[in-house]
C-alpha positions, 0 to 999 in steps of 0.5 A: 588569955591566949597569946597571939604571935605575929610573924615578922616579915623577913628583912633583906639587906639592901643592895650595895653599890660602890661609892663614886670615890671607889669607882674612880680609884679603880679606874685610875689603877686600871689606867696606870696599869695599862700605861705601865704595860704600854711603857714596858712594851715600848721600852722592851721594843726600844731595847731590842731595836737598839741591840739590833742596830748596834753592830760595829764596822771595825771588826779587825782581822783574825791573823795578828801578822796581817795587821799593818802596825804603827811604828814609832822610833825611840832612842832605843831604835825601831821595831821590825817585822821580826818583832811583830812575828815574835809578838804575835807568836806570844799572843797565839801561844797564850791562846793555845795555853788557854785552850789546853787549860794549862794555867801555868803555861798561860801565866808564863806569857805574862811578865813577872810583875804583870797586871791583869784586869778582867771584864768584871773588874778583878785586878790580878797582880803578877804572874803567879796571881794570874796563873792561880786565878785562871787555874780556878777559873779553868776548873770552874766558870771557864771550864771547856772554853777557848779564846777567840779574837780579832785584832784591831791594831798593833803599835810599837814604841821603839823595839821593846814595847808594843800595844795590841788591841782586839775584840775577843771572847770566850766560847764553847763549840763553834768559834763566834764571828768577829761581829759577835765578840763581846769584849774589847781588849788591850795588851801591853807587851814588852821584850824581856831579857831572854828576847821573849815578848811577854804581856806586861798589862792586860785590860778586858772590857765588856762592850755594852751594846745598847748603852754604846748605841744610846751614847752615839744617838744622843752625842754623835761626837762620841763615835770613834772615827772607825765607826763613822 
């Protein structure tokens, strides 16, 4: 008996089409992605705009002696123009010591028990701590830098105590303009037994340009009088 073979027709896989549920999920993902990109672009543009309009009006002056100080008398007496010149000499000499990267000389401009708070929140206690910390900084992060400042105010309380505020920054190369200084600083100075003015406390605060502008926009009363 002869066996006969019958060729089986070739079977093909039926074309598959995405299920309606899968298509919906894909559309949702695409829509969410587009929305996220749009919001990111808007946020980026908003940040750049806020940063661009966050300039300050109160820029201060480069010469400490040009400040008209506020003078408050105490039972100990009243500060004089000579006191301001001596105070400004201390601040200028401190700046020169920084430019030379002389940590010992820099520390000598501070009282023995001075406090020093950096803009990153580091708290130094005492002249020795300040000098040793800056010796390491001058050899590392701050190598090659100089100080720039623009003075906002000087207030004397009697003949032996004063508070000076400034805008300031470190820089390399050309000195920045007052409008570009990124920190606000407070110096509390005291006259010591040798008749030299030294810094008893220093506070350095990084100015957050965008956050400051947002604060002024949403709560205008937070704006200081000098900026209105």
